[in-house]
N, C-alpha and C positions, 0 to 999 in steps of 0.2 A: 851296498855301500853308502852311506851317506857325508858328503864332505862339507867340513866348516868354512867360513868365509876364509880366504887364503890359501886353502890346504890345496893339495894336488895328487893326481891319481895316473899312474900309468893308463893310457888307451890301448886296450888289448885288442883292437878290430881296426881292420882298413875301412870300414865304412861303417857309418854311423847315423842315428836319428836323433835328434833334439827336441824333445816335449815339452814346451811352457804351459803349465796349467794354473789358473785360478780362482776365485770364488767372486762372486760378486757380478754387476753390471757393465762394469769398463772391459774397453779393448784394449788389448796389448799388441801392437804390432810387432814383431821380430825384426832385426837386423841382423846383418854379417859383414866383417871389414876384412879383407884379405890383405895382410902388410908386410913388405918387407922388411930388410934388417932395421932401417931408417926409424921404426915405429911409424912409417905413414904408409898410404896407399900407394902404387904404382901409377896408377890411372883412376879417373873416377868408375871404369868399369868395375873395381876393387870395391864398389859397395854395394852389397847385395841389401834392397830395400822392397817396400811395394811397388814403385814405379820401376823396380828393374828386378824380378824376383830371379832370376837366374843369373851365376856366374859366367861370361864368355865360353871358359871351359867346361862347364857341365859340373865341378866339383861342389857349388853350394848351390842350393836350390830352395826358395820358401815352398814351403808345403800347405794343403789346405787349410785355412781357419775354420773352427768352429767355435760355438759359444763356449766362453773360458778356456779354449785351448787354442795353441799355434804351434809352427813347427818349423823344423830347417831339416834337410838330409846333406850331410857333409859326407864325400866322397874323399877321405885323407890320402890315400894313394894315387888320387889325380890331381892332386895339387900341386901346381907349377913349383919346381926348385927354388927360385926367385923369393916365394914366399915363405917367411918366418914363422907369421902367427897368422892365427883367424879368431877375431875379436866376434863374441857374441853376446850382442844388445838387443837394447829393445825399449820404446817410447809409447805414450798414452797421448792419445790425442786431447782428452780434455782432466782436468784436476790433476793429479801424480801417483806416484808409487804408493804414498800412503794410504790411498784410496782402494789399492789392488789388494786385498788380503788372499790368504794362503799362495803365495805365489813361489811355486817350485819348477825349478829345471831337470829335465831328466834327461840323461845319455843312455840310449839304448843301441845294443849290436844285435847282429844276427841272432845270438844265441840268448836274447834276452837282454835287462836291465842292466848297468854296469853300475851306474852311481848317479845318487842324486845329489841336488843342493836346491836347501831351502831359504827363499832371500827372507831373512827376518829383520825386522825394524829397518825396513828401508826410510830413508829420506823423502821430504817432500820435494822430489824433481820429476820433471816430465821424460829424460832419457838415463838408462844405465846400461852398466855393462856388467852381465851375469856370469861371465866368466870366458876362457879364450885357450884355443890348441894352441899349442908351442912344439918346436921340435927340441928333441933329448936324446943324443946318443943312436941317432939313426931310426929313432921312433917318433911318435908322438906321446904327449902328455895334456892333461888338461888342469885348468887353475881355476876354482871357485872367486870370482873379484868384488860384485856388488858394489863398484861405486858408479855415482850418479852425476848428471850435470842438470842441475835448474835452468839453464839456459837451452833445454830442450835439445831434439834432434840436431836442431841447427849448430848449437855448442859442442855435441859429441860429434858432428861430422865434420867440422873445420880441426877438433883437436887431431883428428888422425888424416888429417890433407885434403879432405872433399872439398872441391873449390867449390865454394858457394860465394857469387857476387854480391857484391853492397846494394847494388840496384836491382840484384833479382828478387821477384816475388818470391818471399817467406813462405807460400804457401808450398813450395816446392820441398820446403822441410818443415814445415811446420803447420799439421792440418788445421782446420777450422773445428774450435770447439770452446769450452769453457775453460777458462785459466786462471788462477789467482791475478786480481784487478793489479796492477803496475804502482798504483799509488798507495797501495801496503794497509789498504782500510779493511782488510779482512774477507772483501766481497769477492765473488767471480765475475767477473769480464768477458764478454764475448770476443774472441778472436777470429775477424772473416777468411783469412787466410791472406789478406794483405795489410790490414792496420784494426786496431782495437775500435769494437762498433761502440755504440751507447747503451747496449743490452747489459743491464747489469744484474745480478740476483745475489741474497744473501748466500755464505757457506754454512752448509749444516752439516752435522755430525755425521759419516759415514758409516761408522760401525755399532752404531749405538741403537739395537734394536726396538726400544721404545719411540724414536723419533725417526720420522721419513726420512730418507737421506735426499730426496725430492724436492720436499715441499717444507719440510721443517714442523709438521703438523705432529702430535701425538698418535701412535697407533697400538693397538693391544698386543699383547704379548702372553705366552703360555709356555709352560715348562714341560718337557716331555723326557720321559726317562729316569735313572738314577733309582740308584740302591734303598731300599726302606732304611730309617735311621737305626741306628743300631742302641740298643737297650741300653750297653758298657758305657759309650761316649757321647751318647746323643748327636751323632751327625753320620752322614749316610758315607758310604766308601764311595759311590761315584755320585759325580756332580750331573745335574739334570741338565737338557740342552735347553736353549731358549729358545724358541721359534717366534718371531715376529709377522703377525699377519698382514695382509695386504692392505696399503694405506688405501681407505674408503674413496677419499677425495680425490688421489692420484688415480686410482683404477677408472673411474668413470672418465675422468681426463683422458686417460691416455687410451681409454676404449675411443673415444670420439675422436680424437687425431689420429688413431691409427685405421678408422674408418676412413677418413678422409684421403689418408698416406697411402692407404691398397687401391684408393681409384686413380691415385697420380701414379703408380709404381705401374698400374695396367697400363695407363695411357702412354707411358716411357715404353715400357715394353714392346707394345704393339707399333709404336711410331718409329723408339730409334734402336730396340732392343738392348740390352742388359750390356751399357758399355755407354762411354761419352761423358758429356760434363752435365746433362740432365742424371743421367743414372749416379752420379756422383752427387750431386744436389740431393737426394732422395736421402744417404744417408746422414749428410751434414742436416737437414732437417730434424731427423733423429735426436742427434747428436742435440741440437738448440732446444728441443722441449726435454732433455735427458730422457728420453728413452732408448735403454737398450738395445745396441745392435743385434743382440738374441732374441728381441719382441719382432724386431722388422726379420729378421730373416724365417723364421715360425712363419708370421705374415705372408711372407715372399712365396713361400712351399707351395700352394694350390695355384697362386697365380703363375707360377713355373710351367707347371703341368700343362695347364690350359693354353701355355704361351707357346710350349713345343706343340699339342695338338694342334693349334689354329697353323703355325706354322709349316706344318708337315699338309694339312687338308688345304691349305693356299697354295703349296706348290704345286698339288696334285690338279688343280683346279683345270689347268690347261693341259693334262695328260702326260706332261714332259718332266723329267727331272733333269737338270744342267747338272755339271760340276761343280759350278758356284754354289747354286739351291744346298748341294748336299756337304759341300764345305762350310756355308754359312749354318749350316743344320750343327754340324759338329760342333763348330766355335761356339754358338749358342749354348749347346750343351754343357759344353765344359764351363763357360762362365757362370752360367746358372749354377752349377754344380758346387763352384766355388762360393756363389752368394748365401747357397742354402741347402740343407739337408734333404738329397734325392735319393737316398736309398731305397726307401719303401716304394718309389717309384722304379725300381730297377727293371722290373720286368715289363715295364708299359714302354721307358726308353729304350729299351733294346726292342720291341715289336714299332715303336716309330723306326728306329734306325734300320731296320729289317725290311719295312716299307720303303722307305729311301733309297736303300741299296738297289732294291727290287727295281724299283722307279728309273734308276738310273742305268741299270743294265736292260730295261725294256727300251730304254729310250736309244741309247748307244746299239740295240739290233735295229730298231726302225730305221736308224741313221746309214745302215748297212755292214755292222758287224755281225755277220752271221755264222751261226754254228755249220760245221760241216758233219756229217754222218755217212757209215758207212753201211750197205746192204747189199752184198753180195748176189743176191738171187733177183734183185734190181737190174734190167737191162738200163744202162745210160750211155748215152753220146761220148766221143771220146774225152770231151772238154767240159761235160756237164757235172755241176756238182749239185748232193744233195742237202736239204737245209729243214726241210717236215718230213717226219714221219711218225703218225699218229694215228691211233683208234679213231674212229669217227662213225656219227650217222649222220646221211645226208637228208634233209627235210626239204622236199618238194610239195609246193602246196597246189594240189590241184580240186578241179571243182567236185569232187567228191568228197575233198578233205584231204589233210595232210598226210603224206606219204613218207615213211622211214624205213633209208636202205640203210643196214651197218655195215662197214667195210672200212678203208684204210685211208687216210688225204696223206696226200705225198706231195711235197714243193720242192723242186729245183732250181738251179737255175736257168732253167728253159721253158720251163711249164708247170701247171699245176695237173696234177691227177687225183682223180678218186676211183678205187677200187673196191667194188663190192661182190657180192656174192651172184653170179650170172649177169654181172653190167659193168659198167666203167666209162669213164669221161676224161678228157684231156683239153686242159685248154692255156694256149699259150698269154703271156704275160700281156703281149700288144692287146689283147681283146678283154683286159680287165681294167676296169675303171678306176674300181679303190676297193680297198678290205678295212673290216672293222671288227669289232668283237662287240656283242651284244648279251653281256650275262655269261652264259656258258657256250655261246654260240659265235661261230666266225661267221661272219654275212660277206657274200663275194658279189660285188656288183660289175658286171660283165655286159660287154654288146652282144652278146647270145644269151639263150638261154640254157642253152646245156653246158655244164660245168660249173654255172653260178649257180646262186643260192644261198640256202643254209645248213651250216656244218656242227652239228654238237660234239663238243670233243673236250677234253679232259686239258685244264688251264687255257680256256681260251684267251684269256688275254695275251699270255704268251705265245702261243701258236697264230694269233692274228700280230703281233708285233713280228715275227720273225718274218712272215710271208709279205707284209707291208714292205719290209727292207728288203726281201728279195723283189719286190716289183719296183721300188725305186732302183734300185741296181740295174735290174733288166731295163728299165726305162731312162736309167742315166738322168734319176732326178737328186737334185742335190739342195738341201734346205740351207738357205744362208745362218751363220749364226746368230742366234737368240731369235729367230723367226719361227711364229707360231701358227698354229692351222685357226681358221673361223669360229672354233669352239674356246679360244683364249677367253677368257673372263677378266677383265679391268679389274685393277686392285682395289679401285673405290667401290667398286658393284659387290665384291668378295667383301668387302667389311661393312657395307650395309646389311648384305643376305646375312653375315656371321652375326650383327649386333640384332636382328631383326629376330633371330633364331635363338637366339639368348647361346650360341655358341652350343648347341646340344640338338641331339637327333629328335627330328619333329615328330617322329612316329613314337618312339619309347622313351625317349630324354638322356638316352645313353650320352657320353662327354669322351669316349673311345672310340679310335678309328672312323674318324669322321670325315665325309666325302663332300663336295658338291654335286648337286644331282638336278638335271633336267627336268622339271615335273612330265612335260612332252617329251621325249627324248629329241636329240637334236638331230639325230639321223631318220627321225620321222618329221621334221620339219620345225619341231620347237626352237623357240627364240633365245636367245643366251640374253634374257632382261630380269630384273628384280623378279617381276612376278611370275617368272617362269624357273627359278633357281630356289633351292632349297637345302639345308642340311639333312643328311642321312648318314647313320651309321653304317658300316660295311654289312652287317646283317641285314637290315632292315633295305638296304640297297639292294642286296642280293633277293630278299624275298620280294620285292617291287617286280625284277627281273621273271621273277617263277609265275607271277601273276598278270604279266603282258603277254 
């Protein structure tokens, strides 16, 4: 069903999604205001917009914005009784709603589309109320409104009781952008968020295919489709679609500007992450050069993926993942998904998340959060706990060459045991100096040759982590919060190695599952230095271990 302006309809759903769609390069920010019977908000918390995307009750939430689309989720059953109406509005950062063609608000329920409202003939306003939900006979109805405010978001906000102090920075309600010049000359003038700047530019037609809306120069157009002319009436039954070719002048300029913008975006990502004033300034830069945010979001996709890979590699450089690093990763993923479309990188992001979760789990195990196993056929002391029980191959290096013995490696709260065919050994934790893993092998450094050595096991990293945790518990070793071992790589050193190696594996050029690797292993005396560090992918790192 399609609603005309002023029409209303019963909302046959307790929770709905509102999808706002449009054509062109403009960006539309959706808003919602929860009003009392007085027609005003009860407090500023009732104004849901880009700086406050979720109502405290959770009843209204701004959803992810994509190119040419924005949305809100409204749970009508969760709206507080003191709320009489929910106003759905929007604003543009530059220009007016006359520059936003094919604007449609769709209301969807769980069973599909309920109704649409096509905003036709909008005025030259910067803010507009599209519609409102209101209570009627114990239920909810929706009314199509289509009313605008030439004073922009500030005027709309004040109309419904949002407090905006006179001495408050207007940037809180009016974003930087190109607006109609206040002197009425027909030019566009740049509003920097606090005042009118000196930058001005002519206002060009926004929907004339033969004229570039950015620079005003003529551009080529061609017609696509349309039925052949009728011999009887001399005209076609279907009109062809007019398609404008890209503006040659703007194409070259935008490409040059975007090359510089990508460099700035990468610097902000690696230094501050996707947030803060420098991040906001990136998008203001696009508006200033009249480049659509959709172009920026597209350019950001590859940078976002590279940043997540870099973030995970940096986190694993010291072989520990703390909770803060895991939280930072999840927050960054969420922020980047809101900034660009990462749906094609879903499997990669899932793999990175699994690496981070495993790294956090191994860190907790090393700190003493140990598994407890049950093996009835193994004789243990009354208070002895079993933590490790795996198939293993003991490797002993003799004068005649390496000798390999298959068996089982057992680690308990009291000792380390190896049980092989016709042989076995026990080693108390007091005699063990250190435990580490090297590729597919667990290496035990002990004060005695018997029981120490190397053991090839499945998932050596996990087995070594459990044994290391058992060793720390047995020796009552406590790591101070945030303390790292001597393998820790300073942040500046990681950045320089990453830049030198181009953020990719030096062996095969892969850009996924990257790790910092000591050329000469740290366990064999290799230094933690720029010259002794390199970037390898997981596959090449494992292959290196097989060669050593």
